[in-house]
MOPAC internal coordinates of N, CA, C and O (Angstrom, degrees):
PM7 1SCF
backbone

  N    0.0000 0     0.00 0     0.00 0    0    0    0
  C    1.4647 1     0.00 0     0.00 0    1    0    0
  C    1.5032 1   110.34 1     0.00 0    2    1    0
  O    1.2310 1   120.31 1   142.46 1    3    2    1
  N    1.3780 1   117.01 1   -37.54 1    3    2    1
  C    1.4474 1   118.58 1   179.43 1    5    3    2
  C    1.5151 1   112.40 1   -62.85 1    6    5    3
  O    1.2310 1   120.48 1   140.71 1    7    6    5
  N    1.3109 1   116.68 1   -39.29 1    7    6    5
  C    1.4345 1   121.39 1  -179.59 1    9    7    6
  C    1.5354 1   110.61 1   -63.85 1   10    9    7
  O    1.2310 1   120.73 1   140.31 1   11   10    9
  N    1.3124 1   116.22 1   -39.69 1   11   10    9
  C    1.4672 1   120.16 1   177.21 1   13   11   10
  C    1.5181 1   112.03 1   -62.50 1   14   13   11
  O    1.2310 1   120.52 1   136.96 1   15   14   13
  N    1.3486 1   116.61 1   -43.04 1   15   14   13
  C    1.4907 1   119.79 1   176.34 1   17   15   14
  C    1.4881 1   110.23 1   -64.77 1   18   17   15
  O    1.2310 1   119.41 1   138.37 1   19   18   17
  N    1.3015 1   118.74 1   -41.63 1   19   18   17
  C    1.4832 1   122.26 1  -179.77 1   21   19   18
  C    1.5241 1   108.76 1   -62.14 1   22   21   19
  O    1.2310 1   119.45 1   138.09 1   23   22   21
  N    1.3231 1   118.66 1   -41.91 1   23   22   21
  C    1.4678 1   121.71 1   178.43 1   25   23   22
  C    1.5141 1   110.10 1   -60.95 1   26   25   23
  O    1.2310 1   120.47 1   137.04 1   27   26   25
  N    1.3634 1   116.70 1   -42.96 1   27   26   25
  C    1.4840 1   119.63 1   179.24 1   29   27   26
  C    1.5156 1   109.56 1   -61.49 1   30   29   27
  O    1.2310 1   119.79 1   133.42 1   31   30   29
  N    1.3417 1   118.00 1   -46.58 1   31   30   29
  C    1.4430 1   120.21 1   179.34 1   33   31   30
  C    1.5166 1   111.97 1   -64.77 1   34   33   31
  O    1.2310 1   120.56 1   140.58 1   35   34   33
  N    1.3153 1   116.53 1   -39.42 1   35   34   33
  C    1.4724 1   119.44 1   178.98 1   37   35   34
  C    1.5233 1   110.00 1   -63.78 1   38   37   35
  O    1.2310 1   120.24 1   136.41 1   39   38   37
  N    1.3553 1   117.15 1   -43.59 1   39   38   37
  C    1.4738 1   120.21 1   177.74 1   41   39   38
  C    1.5368 1   110.24 1   -64.36 1   42   41   39
  O    1.2310 1   119.49 1   140.50 1   43   42   41
  N    1.3014 1   118.57 1   -39.50 1   43   42   41
  C    1.4623 1   122.14 1   179.45 1   45   43   42
  C    1.5541 1   108.87 1   -64.77 1   46   45   43
  O    1.2310 1   119.89 1   135.10 1   47   46   45
  N    1.3252 1   117.81 1   -44.90 1   47   46   45
  C    1.4679 1   120.90 1   179.20 1   49   47   46
  C    1.5356 1   110.12 1   -63.03 1   50   49   47
  O    1.2310 1   119.88 1   137.57 1   51   50   49
  N    1.2813 1   117.84 1   -42.43 1   51   50   49
  C    1.4693 1   122.32 1   178.45 1   53   51   50
  C    1.5367 1   111.05 1   -61.14 1   54   53   51
  O    1.2310 1   122.23 1   131.01 1   55   54   53
  N    1.3086 1   113.33 1   -48.99 1   55   54   53
  C    1.4672 1   119.65 1   179.59 1   57   55   54
  C    1.5597 1   110.08 1   -61.28 1   58   57   55
  O    1.2310 1   120.32 1   134.85 1   59   58   57
  N    1.2938 1   117.00 1   -45.15 1   59   58   57
  C    1.4755 1   122.31 1   179.12 1   61   59   58
  C    1.5137 1   109.44 1   -60.67 1   62   61   59
  O    1.2310 1   119.19 1   136.11 1   63   62   61
  N    1.3449 1   119.16 1   -43.89 1   63   62   61
  C    1.4649 1   123.09 1   179.18 1   65   63   62
  C    1.5058 1   112.06 1   -63.31 1   66   65   63
  O    1.2310 1   120.47 1   140.34 1   67   66   65
  N    1.3398 1   116.71 1   -39.66 1   67   66   65
  C    1.4613 1   122.22 1   179.98 1   69   67   66
  C    1.5227 1   109.02 1   -66.20 1   70   69   67
  O    1.2310 1   120.28 1   135.06 1   71   70   69
  N    1.3095 1   117.07 1   -44.94 1   71   70   69
  C    1.4549 1   121.62 1  -179.14 1   73   71   70
  C    1.5177 1   109.53 1   -63.01 1   74   73   71
  O    1.2310 1   119.45 1   134.48 1   75   74   73
  N    1.2948 1   118.65 1   -45.52 1   75   74   73
  C    1.4866 1   121.17 1  -179.96 1   77   75   74
  C    1.5315 1   111.48 1   -65.11 1   78   77   75
  O    1.2310 1   120.31 1   137.59 1   79   78   77
  N    1.2962 1   117.00 1   -42.41 1   79   78   77
  C    1.4582 1   119.86 1  -177.55 1   81   79   78
  C    1.5350 1   111.02 1   -69.52 1   82   81   79
  O    1.2310 1   119.88 1   151.82 1   83   82   81
  N    1.3167 1   117.83 1   -28.18 1   83   82   81
  C    1.4460 1   120.57 1   177.12 1   85   83   82
  C    1.5056 1   113.60 1   -72.82 1   86   85   83
  O    1.2310 1   120.97 1   161.18 1   87   86   85
  N    1.3289 1   115.75 1   -18.82 1   87   86   85
  C    1.4627 1   121.89 1   178.85 1   89   87   86
  C    1.5217 1   112.03 1   -87.54 1   90   89   87
  O    1.2310 1   120.05 1   172.70 1   91   90   89
  N    1.2854 1   117.51 1    -7.30 1   91   90   89
  C    1.4696 1   120.81 1  -179.04 1   93   91   90
  C    1.4919 1   109.72 1   -63.58 1   94   93   91
  O    1.2310 1   122.09 1   -47.00 1   95   94   93
  N    1.3155 1   113.59 1   133.00 1   95   94   93
  C    1.4783 1   119.21 1   178.83 1   97   95   94
  C    1.5040 1   109.29 1   -79.00 1   98   97   95
  O    1.2310 1   121.20 1   -38.18 1   99   98   97
  N    1.3327 1   115.32 1   141.82 1   99   98   97
  C    1.4311 1   120.59 1   174.26 1  101   99   98
  C    1.5207 1   106.92 1   -86.94 1  102  101   99
  O    1.2310 1   121.08 1   -58.36 1  103  102  101
  N    1.2804 1   115.53 1   121.64 1  103  102  101
  C    1.4673 1   120.64 1  -177.17 1  105  103  102
  C    1.5223 1   107.81 1  -113.41 1  106  105  103
  O    1.2310 1   121.88 1   -50.84 1  107  106  105
  N    1.3358 1   114.00 1   129.16 1  107  106  105
  C    1.4816 1   117.19 1   175.53 1  109  107  106
  C    1.5053 1   108.76 1   -82.45 1  110  109  107
  O    1.2310 1   121.26 1    -0.49 1  111  110  109
  N    1.2950 1   115.19 1   179.51 1  111  110  109
  C    1.4658 1   121.77 1  -175.22 1  113  111  110
  C    1.5324 1   113.77 1   -81.53 1  114  113  111
  O    1.2310 1   120.11 1   175.67 1  115  114  113
  N    1.3646 1   117.40 1    -4.33 1  115  114  113
  C    1.4360 1   117.95 1  -176.93 1  117  115  114
  C    1.5109 1   109.88 1   -80.96 1  118  117  115
  O    1.2310 1   121.59 1   -31.29 1  119  118  117
  N    1.3093 1   114.57 1   148.71 1  119  118  117
  C    1.4728 1   121.26 1  -178.48 1  121  119  118
  C    1.5104 1   106.04 1  -119.19 1  122  121  119
  O    1.2310 1   120.42 1   -47.85 1  123  122  121
  N    1.3255 1   116.81 1   132.15 1  123  122  121
  C    1.4498 1   121.12 1   179.99 1  125  123  122
  C    1.5339 1   109.05 1   -65.99 1  126  125  123
  O    1.2310 1   121.34 1   -51.35 1  127  126  125
  N    1.3410 1   115.04 1   128.65 1  127  126  125
  C    1.4447 1   119.82 1   178.80 1  129  127  126
  C    1.5367 1   107.74 1  -117.61 1  130  129  127
  O    1.2310 1   121.54 1   -75.07 1  131  130  129
  N    1.3407 1   114.66 1   104.93 1  131  130  129
  C    1.4547 1   120.64 1  -176.54 1  133  131  130
  C    1.5103 1   113.45 1   -58.76 1  134  133  131
  O    1.2310 1   119.80 1   143.38 1  135  134  133
  N    1.3255 1   117.98 1   -36.62 1  135  134  133
  C    1.4589 1   118.44 1  -178.30 1  137  135  134
  C    1.5432 1   111.49 1   -70.71 1  138  137  135
  O    1.2310 1   120.31 1   144.96 1  139  138  137
  N    1.3208 1   117.00 1   -35.04 1  139  138  137
  C    1.4687 1   119.18 1   175.27 1  141  139  138
  C    1.5296 1   110.32 1   -67.84 1  142  141  139
  O    1.2310 1   120.26 1   139.13 1  143  142  141
  N    1.3220 1   117.10 1   -40.87 1  143  142  141
  C    1.4654 1   119.98 1   177.46 1  145  143  142
  C    1.5158 1   111.14 1   -62.60 1  146  145  143
  O    1.2310 1   120.31 1   140.89 1  147  146  145
  N    1.3036 1   117.01 1   -39.11 1  147  146  145
  C    1.4716 1   122.27 1  -179.37 1  149  147  146
  C    1.5612 1   109.47 1   -61.04 1  150  149  147
  O    1.2310 1   120.73 1   139.88 1  151  150  149
  N    1.3072 1   116.21 1   -40.12 1  151  150  149
  C    1.4836 1   120.17 1   176.95 1  153  151  150
  C    1.5196 1   110.53 1   -63.42 1  154  153  151
  O    1.2310 1   119.87 1   136.48 1  155  154  153
  N    1.3566 1   117.85 1   -43.52 1  155  154  153
  C    1.4725 1   122.01 1   179.54 1  157  155  154
  C    1.5482 1   109.50 1   -65.07 1  158  157  155
  O    1.2310 1   120.28 1   135.86 1  159  158  157
  N    1.3269 1   117.07 1   -44.14 1  159  158  157
  C    1.4520 1   120.17 1   179.57 1  161  159  158
  C    1.5232 1   111.87 1   -64.96 1  162  161  159
  O    1.2310 1   120.29 1   138.93 1  163  162  161
  N    1.3427 1   117.05 1   -41.07 1  163  162  161
  C    1.4517 1   121.66 1  -179.85 1  165  163  162
  C    1.5174 1   109.75 1   -61.74 1  166  165  163
  O    1.2310 1   120.22 1   138.53 1  167  166  165
  N    1.3424 1   117.18 1   -41.47 1  167  166  165
  C    1.4486 1   120.28 1  -178.54 1  169  167  166
  C    1.5706 1   109.22 1   -67.45 1  170  169  167
  O    1.2310 1   120.52 1   142.34 1  171  170  169
  N    1.3001 1   116.61 1   -37.66 1  171  170  169
  C    1.4655 1   119.95 1   179.17 1  173  171  170
  C    1.5445 1   111.08 1   -64.39 1  174  173  171
  O    1.2310 1   120.57 1   142.28 1  175  174  173
  N    1.3003 1   116.51 1   -37.72 1  175  174  173
  C    1.4578 1   121.94 1   178.36 1  177  175  174
  C    1.5229 1   109.12 1   -68.05 1  178  177  175
  O    1.2310 1   120.30 1   133.99 1  179  178  177
  N    1.3283 1   117.04 1   -46.01 1  179  178  177
  C    1.4807 1   120.97 1   176.64 1  181  179  178
  C    1.5009 1   110.57 1   -57.71 1  182  181  179
  O    1.2310 1   120.22 1   132.88 1  183  182  181
  N    1.3130 1   117.19 1   -47.12 1  183  182  181
  C    1.4916 1   122.09 1  -179.79 1  185  183  182
  C    1.5311 1   111.10 1   -60.06 1  186  185  183
  O    1.2310 1   120.10 1   139.80 1  187  186  185
  N    1.3113 1   117.42 1   -40.20 1  187  186  185
  C    1.4747 1   121.98 1   179.38 1  189  187  186
  C    1.5223 1   110.26 1   -56.18 1  190  189  187
  O    1.2310 1   120.70 1   126.78 1  191  190  189
  N    1.3036 1   116.28 1   -53.22 1  191  190  189
  C    1.4583 1   119.96 1  -178.48 1  193  191  190
  C    1.5289 1   111.86 1   -69.90 1  194  193  191
  O    1.2310 1   118.95 1   140.56 1  195  194  193
  N    1.2872 1   119.61 1   -39.44 1  195  194  193
  C    1.4712 1   123.60 1   178.29 1  197  195  194
  C    1.5181 1   111.76 1   -60.19 1  198  197  195
  O    1.2310 1   120.05 1   132.34 1  199  198  197
  N    1.3019 1   117.51 1   -47.66 1  199  198  197
  C    1.4346 1   122.47 1  -178.70 1  201  199  198
  C    1.5202 1   113.14 1   -66.72 1  202  201  199
  O    1.2310 1   120.19 1   156.79 1  203  202  201
  N    1.2963 1   117.25 1   -23.21 1  203  202  201
  C    1.4459 1   121.20 1   178.77 1  205  203  202
  C    1.5465 1   114.15 1   -98.86 1  206  205  203
  O    1.2310 1   121.38 1  -179.60 1  207  206  205
  N    1.3494 1   114.97 1     0.40 1  207  206  205
  C    1.4572 1   121.04 1  -179.84 1  209  207  206
  C    1.4838 1   113.60 1    67.15 1  210  209  207
  O    1.2310 1   120.33 1  -149.82 1  211  210  209
  N    1.3351 1   116.98 1    30.18 1  211  210  209
  C    1.4635 1   122.88 1  -179.33 1  213  211  210
  C    1.5397 1   110.15 1  -102.72 1  214  213  211
  O    1.2310 1   120.31 1   -32.36 1  215  214  213
  N    1.3153 1   117.01 1   147.64 1  215  214  213
  C    1.4704 1   117.92 1   173.96 1  217  215  214
  C    1.4971 1   111.35 1   -70.56 1  218  217  215
  O    1.2310 1   120.81 1   -34.63 1  219  218  217
  N    1.3183 1   116.06 1   145.37 1  219  218  217
  C    1.4392 1   120.67 1  -179.04 1  221  219  218
  C    1.5479 1   109.28 1   -71.30 1  222  221  219
  O    1.2310 1   119.51 1   -50.40 1  223  222  221
  N    1.3312 1   118.55 1   129.60 1  223  222  221
  C    1.4570 1   119.71 1  -179.02 1  225  223  222
  C    1.5529 1   112.60 1   -68.16 1  226  225  223
  O    1.2310 1   120.90 1    -8.50 1  227  226  225
  N    1.3079 1   115.89 1   171.50 1  227  226  225
  C    1.4595 1   119.94 1   176.19 1  229  227  226
  C    1.5072 1   110.17 1   -63.75 1  230  229  227
  O    1.2310 1   120.81 1   -23.92 1  231  230  229
  N    1.3254 1   116.06 1   156.08 1  231  230  229
  C    1.4593 1   121.49 1   179.83 1  233  231  230
  C    1.5451 1   109.11 1  -124.90 1  234  233  231
  O    1.2310 1   119.97 1   -59.31 1  235  234  233
  N    1.3285 1   117.66 1   120.69 1  235  234  233
  C    1.4229 1   122.96 1   176.74 1  237  235  234
  C    1.5288 1   107.99 1   -72.59 1  238  237  235
  O    1.2310 1   119.01 1   -24.85 1  239  238  237
  N    1.3555 1   119.50 1   155.15 1  239  238  237
  C    1.4556 1   122.22 1   176.96 1  241  239  238
  C    1.5331 1   113.19 1   -56.21 1  242  241  239
  O    1.2310 1   120.23 1   156.80 1  243  242  241
  N    1.3138 1   117.17 1   -23.20 1  243  242  241
  C    1.4537 1   122.61 1   179.23 1  245  243  242
  C    1.5404 1   111.39 1   -72.70 1  246  245  243
  O    1.2310 1   120.31 1   162.11 1  247  246  245
  N    1.3496 1   117.02 1   -17.89 1  247  246  245
  C    1.4333 1   122.29 1  -176.52 1  249  247  246
  C    1.5135 1   112.33 1   105.99 1  250  249  247
  O    1.2310 1   119.12 1   176.07 1  251  250  249
  N    1.3304 1   119.28 1    -3.93 1  251  250  249
  C    1.4241 1   122.41 1  -179.33 1  253  251  250
  C    1.5334 1   110.37 1   -77.75 1  254  253  251
  O    1.2310 1   121.27 1   -53.66 1  255  254  253
  N    1.3298 1   115.18 1   126.34 1  255  254  253
  C    1.4582 1   120.30 1   172.83 1  257  255  254
  C    1.4984 1   109.51 1   -88.21 1  258  257  255
  O    1.2310 1   119.52 1   -42.19 1  259  258  257
  N    1.3365 1   118.53 1   137.81 1  259  258  257
  C    1.4340 1   120.89 1  -178.87 1  261  259  258
  C    1.5402 1   109.94 1  -152.45 1  262  261  259
  O    1.2310 1   121.88 1   -22.18 1  263  262  261
  N    1.3340 1   114.00 1   157.82 1  263  262  261
  C    1.4490 1   121.32 1   173.40 1  265  263  262
  C    1.5337 1   108.32 1  -143.50 1  266  265  263
  O    1.2310 1   121.16 1   -55.73 1  267  266  265
  N    1.2921 1   115.39 1   124.27 1  267  266  265
  C    1.4426 1   120.92 1   177.35 1  269  267  266
  C    1.5302 1   106.45 1  -101.99 1  270  269  267
  O    1.2310 1   120.77 1   -73.12 1  271  270  269
  N    1.2803 1   116.13 1   106.88 1  271  270  269
  C    1.4693 1   122.11 1  -175.79 1  273  271  270
  C    1.5398 1   112.59 1   -84.58 1  274  273  271
  O    1.2310 1   121.18 1   155.29 1  275  274  273
  N    1.3217 1   115.35 1   -24.71 1  275  274  273
  C    1.4701 1   121.52 1   177.24 1  277  275  274
  C    1.5127 1   106.39 1  -145.00 1  278  277  275
  O    1.2310 1   118.76 1   -75.79 1  279  278  277
  N    1.3109 1   119.98 1   104.21 1  279  278  277
  C    1.4469 1   121.61 1  -173.86 1  281  279  278
  C    1.5070 1   117.39 1   -67.02 1  282  281  279
  O    1.2310 1   119.23 1   172.96 1  283  282  281
  N    1.3115 1   119.07 1    -7.04 1  283  282  281
  C    1.4472 1   120.93 1  -178.42 1  285  283  282
  C    1.5241 1   110.84 1    74.02 1  286  285  283
  O    1.2310 1   120.56 1    -4.97 1  287  286  285
  N    1.3176 1   116.54 1   175.03 1  287  286  285
  C    1.4382 1   119.99 1  -177.64 1  289  287  286
  C    1.5164 1   113.39 1  -119.31 1  290  289  287
  O    1.2310 1   120.92 1   171.49 1  291  290  289
  N    1.3360 1   115.85 1    -8.51 1  291  290  289
  C    1.4544 1   120.26 1  -174.96 1  293  291  290
  C    1.5248 1   113.37 1   -97.24 1  294  293  291
  O    1.2310 1   121.37 1     5.57 1  295  294  293
  N    1.3030 1   114.99 1  -174.43 1  295  294  293
  C    1.4402 1   121.84 1  -179.31 1  297  295  294
  C    1.5374 1   111.22 1   -65.83 1  298  297  295
  O    1.2310 1   121.25 1   -26.73 1  299  298  297
  N    1.3052 1   115.22 1   153.27 1  299  298  297
  C    1.4777 1   119.98 1   177.37 1  301  299  298
  C    1.5210 1   108.61 1   -89.78 1  302  301  299
  O    1.2310 1   120.71 1   -42.21 1  303  302  301
  N    1.3192 1   116.24 1   137.79 1  303  302  301
  C    1.4960 1   119.52 1   179.49 1  305  303  302
  C    1.5241 1   110.90 1   -67.03 1  306  305  303
  O    1.2310 1   122.13 1   -23.68 1  307  306  305
  N    1.3073 1   113.53 1   156.32 1  307  306  305
  C    1.4705 1   121.47 1   174.03 1  309  307  306
  C    1.5144 1   108.46 1  -112.79 1  310  309  307
  O    1.2310 1   120.22 1    -5.49 1  311  310  309
  N    1.2874 1   117.19 1   174.51 1  311  310  309
  C    1.4784 1   121.57 1   179.96 1  313  311  310
  C    1.5369 1   109.76 1   -57.88 1  314  313  311
  O    1.2310 1   119.63 1   152.88 1  315  314  313
  N    1.3117 1   118.32 1   -27.12 1  315  314  313
  C    1.4692 1   121.43 1  -177.82 1  317  315  314
  C    1.5287 1   113.06 1   -90.89 1  318  317  315
  O    1.2310 1   119.74 1  -176.24 1  319  318  317
  N    1.3340 1   118.10 1     3.76 1  319  318  317
  C    1.4634 1   120.73 1  -178.80 1  321  319  318
  C    1.4970 1   112.23 1   -83.07 1  322  321  319
  O    1.2310 1   121.26 1   -26.33 1  323  322  321
  N    1.3102 1   115.19 1   153.67 1  323  322  321
  C    1.4784 1   123.29 1   167.61 1  325  323  322
  C    1.5037 1   105.36 1   -91.38 1  326  325  323
  O    1.2310 1   120.03 1   -44.84 1  327  326  325
  N    1.3080 1   117.54 1   135.16 1  327  326  325
  C    1.4767 1   120.89 1  -176.65 1  329  327  326
  C    1.5166 1   111.09 1  -123.58 1  330  329  327
  O    1.2310 1   121.42 1   -27.56 1  331  330  329
  N    1.3113 1   114.89 1   152.44 1  331  330  329
  C    1.4654 1   121.58 1   173.97 1  333  331  330
  C    1.5210 1   106.28 1  -127.49 1  334  333  331
  O    1.2310 1   120.24 1   -63.93 1  335  334  333
  N    1.3191 1   117.15 1   116.07 1  335  334  333
  C    1.4595 1   121.60 1  -175.95 1  337  335  334
  C    1.5285 1   110.23 1  -135.05 1  338  337  335
  O    1.2310 1   121.24 1   -24.86 1  339  338  337
  N    1.2986 1   115.24 1   155.14 1  339  338  337
  C    1.4406 1   123.19 1   165.86 1  341  339  338
  C    1.5170 1   107.91 1  -109.42 1  342  341  339
  O    1.2310 1   119.43 1   -39.59 1  343  342  341
  N    1.2851 1   118.70 1   140.41 1  343  342  341
  C    1.4949 1   119.10 1   179.39 1  345  343  342
  C    1.4995 1   112.35 1  -157.64 1  346  345  343
  O    1.2310 1   122.70 1   -20.16 1  347  346  345
  N    1.3285 1   112.44 1   159.84 1  347  346  345
  C    1.4780 1   120.94 1   172.34 1  349  347  346
  C    1.5411 1   106.60 1  -133.77 1  350  349  347
  O    1.2310 1   121.33 1   -33.65 1  351  350  349
  N    1.3468 1   115.07 1   146.35 1  351  350  349
  C    1.4267 1   121.67 1  -178.67 1  353  351  350
  C    1.5523 1   106.92 1  -117.56 1  354  353  351
  O    1.2310 1   120.74 1   -51.82 1  355  354  353
  N    1.3063 1   116.19 1   128.18 1  355  354  353
  C    1.4864 1   121.80 1   179.75 1  357  355  354
  C    1.5179 1   110.01 1  -123.17 1  358  357  355
  O    1.2310 1   120.67 1   -32.71 1  359  358  357
  N    1.3190 1   116.33 1   147.29 1  359  358  357
  C    1.4441 1   120.29 1   171.12 1  361  359  358
  C    1.5009 1   109.51 1   -78.09 1  362  361  359
  O    1.2310 1   120.22 1    -8.67 1  363  362  361
  N    1.3310 1   117.18 1   171.33 1  363  362  361
  C    1.4334 1   121.89 1   179.96 1  365  363  362
  C    1.5330 1   112.66 1   -67.40 1  366  365  363
  O    1.2310 1   119.82 1   165.79 1  367  366  365
  N    1.3634 1   117.95 1   -14.21 1  367  366  365
  C    1.4670 1   118.87 1   174.64 1  369  367  366
  C    1.5363 1   109.54 1  -102.56 1  370  369  367
  O    1.2310 1   120.39 1  -152.19 1  371  370  369
  N    1.3287 1   116.86 1    27.81 1  371  370  369
  C    1.4681 1   124.99 1   172.41 1  373  371  370
  C    1.5277 1   115.44 1    63.87 1  374  373  371
  O    1.2310 1   120.13 1  -151.77 1  375  374  373
  N    1.2825 1   117.36 1    28.23 1  375  374  373
  C    1.4592 1   120.22 1   175.39 1  377  375  374
  C    1.5161 1   108.29 1   -95.64 1  378  377  375
  O    1.2310 1   121.11 1   -53.57 1  379  378  377
  N    1.3574 1   115.48 1   126.43 1  379  378  377
  C    1.4697 1   118.85 1   178.78 1  381  379  378
  C    1.4722 1   110.36 1   -70.19 1  382  381  379
  O    1.2310 1   119.75 1   -54.69 1  383  382  381
  N    1.3357 1   118.08 1   125.31 1  383  382  381
  C    1.4568 1   122.40 1  -176.78 1  385  383  382
  C    1.5403 1   110.55 1  -101.43 1  386  385  383
  O    1.2310 1   121.32 1   148.87 1  387  386  385
  N    1.3314 1   115.09 1   -31.13 1  387  386  385
  C    1.4698 1   118.97 1  -175.11 1  389  387  386
  C    1.5025 1   109.12 1  -161.49 1  390  389  387
  O    1.2310 1   119.34 1   -35.82 1  391  390  389
  N    1.3280 1   118.87 1   144.18 1  391  390  389
  C    1.4504 1   120.38 1   177.90 1  393  391  390
  C    1.5149 1   109.50 1  -151.65 1  394  393  391
  O    1.2310 1   120.82 1   -45.15 1  395  394  393
  N    1.3360 1   116.03 1   134.85 1  395  394  393
  C    1.4535 1   123.48 1   177.95 1  397  395  394
  C    1.5205 1   108.21 1  -136.36 1  398  397  395
  O    1.2310 1   119.93 1   -60.34 1  399  398  397
  N    1.3360 1   117.74 1   119.66 1  399  398  397
  C    1.4682 1   119.98 1   179.54 1  401  399  398
  C    1.5404 1   111.43 1   -69.13 1  402  401  399
  O    1.2310 1   120.42 1   151.81 1  403  402  401
  N    1.3359 1   116.80 1   -28.19 1  403  402  401
  C    1.4679 1   120.23 1   179.94 1  405  403  402
  C    1.5409 1   108.26 1  -152.21 1  406  405  403
  O    1.2310 1   121.42 1   -55.55 1  407  406  405
  N    1.3042 1   114.89 1   124.45 1  407  406  405
  C    1.4647 1   121.70 1  -177.39 1  409  407  406
  C    1.5382 1   108.23 1  -135.78 1  410  409  407
  O    1.2310 1   120.74 1   -53.38 1  411  410  409
  N    1.3059 1   116.20 1   126.62 1  411  410  409
  C    1.4977 1   121.18 1   179.81 1  413  411  410
  C    1.5217 1   109.32 1  -115.45 1  414  413  411
  O    1.2310 1   120.84 1   -46.56 1  415  414  413
  N    1.3255 1   115.99 1   133.44 1  415  414  413
  C    1.4375 1   120.93 1  -178.27 1  417  415  414
  C    1.5404 1   111.94 1  -166.29 1  418  417  415
  O    1.2310 1   120.87 1   -20.00 1  419  418  417
  N    1.3038 1   115.95 1   160.00 1  419  418  417
  C    1.4777 1   120.38 1   168.50 1  421  419  418
  C    1.5289 1   108.95 1   -73.31 1  422  421  419
  O    1.2310 1   119.51 1   -51.07 1  423  422  421
  N    1.2832 1   118.54 1   128.93 1  423  422  421
  C    1.4639 1   121.39 1  -178.03 1  425  423  422
  C    1.5367 1   111.91 1   -58.14 1  426  425  423
  O    1.2310 1   120.82 1   143.08 1  427  426  425
  N    1.3433 1   116.03 1   -36.92 1  427  426  425
  C    1.4518 1   120.72 1  -179.66 1  429  427  426
  C    1.5445 1   113.53 1   -61.73 1  430  429  427
  O    1.2310 1   120.74 1   160.44 1  431  430  429
  N    1.3644 1   116.18 1   -19.56 1  431  430  429
  C    1.4650 1   120.24 1  -179.76 1  433  431  430
  C    1.5506 1   113.38 1   -92.76 1  434  433  431
  O    1.2310 1   120.83 1  -178.03 1  435  434  433
  N    1.3031 1   116.02 1     1.97 1  435  434  433
  C    1.4592 1   119.93 1  -178.67 1  437  435  434
  C    1.5272 1   111.94 1   -96.03 1  438  437  435
  O    1.2310 1   120.37 1    -5.58 1  439  438  437
  N    1.2812 1   116.90 1   174.42 1  439  438  437
  C    1.4607 1   121.45 1  -179.97 1  441  439  438
  C    1.4949 1   111.01 1   -68.07 1  442  441  439
  O    1.2310 1   119.84 1   -20.57 1  443  442  441
  N    1.3429 1   117.90 1   159.43 1  443  442  441
  C    1.4409 1   122.69 1  -176.09 1  445  443  442
  C    1.5265 1   113.15 1   -57.06 1  446  445  443
  O    1.2310 1   119.51 1   144.29 1  447  446  445
  N    1.3273 1   118.55 1   -35.71 1  447  446  445
  C    1.4587 1   122.16 1  -179.76 1  449  447  446
  C    1.5494 1   108.65 1   -60.26 1  450  449  447
  O    1.2310 1   120.50 1   137.46 1  451  450  449
  N    1.3271 1   116.64 1   -42.54 1  451  450  449
  C    1.4997 1   118.98 1   177.71 1  453  451  450
  C    1.5002 1   110.50 1   -66.07 1  454  453  451
  O    1.2310 1   119.96 1   138.84 1  455  454  453
  N    1.3408 1   117.69 1   -41.16 1  455  454  453
  C    1.4454 1   120.90 1  -177.49 1  457  455  454
  C    1.5165 1   110.59 1   -63.39 1  458  457  455
  O    1.2310 1   119.91 1   152.81 1  459  458  457
  N    1.3236 1   117.78 1   -27.19 1  459  458  457
  C    1.4568 1   122.37 1   179.67 1  461  459  458
  C    1.5119 1   110.73 1   -87.86 1  462  461  459
  O    1.2310 1   120.82 1   134.81 1  463  462  461
  N    1.3491 1   116.04 1   -45.19 1  463  462  461
  C    1.4542 1   121.39 1  -171.13 1  465  463  462
  C    1.5174 1   115.73 1   -81.45 1  466  465  463
  O    1.2310 1   119.89 1   138.94 1  467  466  465
  N    1.3293 1   117.82 1   -41.06 1  467  466  465
  C    1.4696 1   121.37 1  -175.36 1  469  467  466
  C    1.5431 1   112.05 1   -59.66 1  470  469  467
  O    1.2310 1   119.53 1   138.98 1  471  470  469
  N    1.3689 1   118.50 1   -41.02 1  471  470  469
  C    1.4502 1   118.10 1   179.16 1  473  471  470
  C    1.5908 1   114.80 1   -64.05 1  474  473  471
  O    1.2310 1   120.45 1   168.15 1  475  474  473
  N    1.2954 1   116.74 1   -11.85 1  475  474  473
  C    1.4641 1   120.59 1   178.06 1  477  475  474
  C    1.5488 1   109.74 1   -79.33 1  478  477  475
  O    1.2310 1   120.56 1   169.07 1  479  478  477
  N    1.3488 1   116.53 1   -10.93 1  479  478  477
  C    1.4504 1   120.81 1  -178.21 1  481  479  478
  C    1.5259 1   109.25 1  -106.50 1  482  481  479
  O    1.2310 1   120.86 1   -52.28 1  483  482  481
  N    1.2990 1   115.96 1   127.72 1  483  482  481
  C    1.4733 1   119.06 1   176.81 1  485  483  482
  C    1.5159 1   112.79 1   -78.68 1  486  485  483
  O    1.2310 1   120.04 1   -20.65 1  487  486  485
  N    1.3072 1   117.52 1   159.35 1  487  486  485
  C    1.4481 1   124.13 1   178.93 1  489  487  486
  C    1.5308 1   108.24 1   -58.01 1  490  489  487
  O    1.2310 1   121.19 1   -46.20 1  491  490  489
  N    1.3095 1   115.32 1   133.80 1  491  490  489
  C    1.4593 1   120.40 1   177.84 1  493  491  490
  C    1.4851 1   113.83 1    99.14 1  494  493  491
  O    1.2310 1   118.72 1   177.83 1  495  494  493
  N    1.3330 1   120.05 1    -2.17 1  495  494  493
  C    1.4674 1   121.29 1   176.90 1  497  495  494
  C    1.5008 1   109.38 1   -68.92 1  498  497  495
  O    1.2310 1   119.25 1   -57.34 1  499  498  497
  N    1.3201 1   119.03 1   122.66 1  499  498  497
  C    1.4356 1   120.24 1  -177.56 1  501  499  498
  C    1.5232 1   111.81 1   -72.06 1  502  501  499
  O    1.2310 1   120.10 1   180.00 1  503  502  501

């Protein structure tokens, strides 16, 4: 009986090992270089505006490009503010990826680009 139980455990361990090893990701030898990717992204952004004859927007030291077309008249939000915004997201080939006419959230819960960019806009900016 012990041998039968050992065989079951052995088969279970073998099966478990096979399953885990089949989940292993194949990793190539390339290493992601954020600074090289930033240069590629920066060029893509420049090309986008150049090809459309648009002026290049301001660039924050973080790398975020932004343009405030109407600065609003109210206070600027802080990281601890709750915000209500409407927005649309487009790819560089002008495909709309996401759109919300009204979105309410704590700014601290949003992505870093929002945390940097939204405080540049005063309350009341359409």
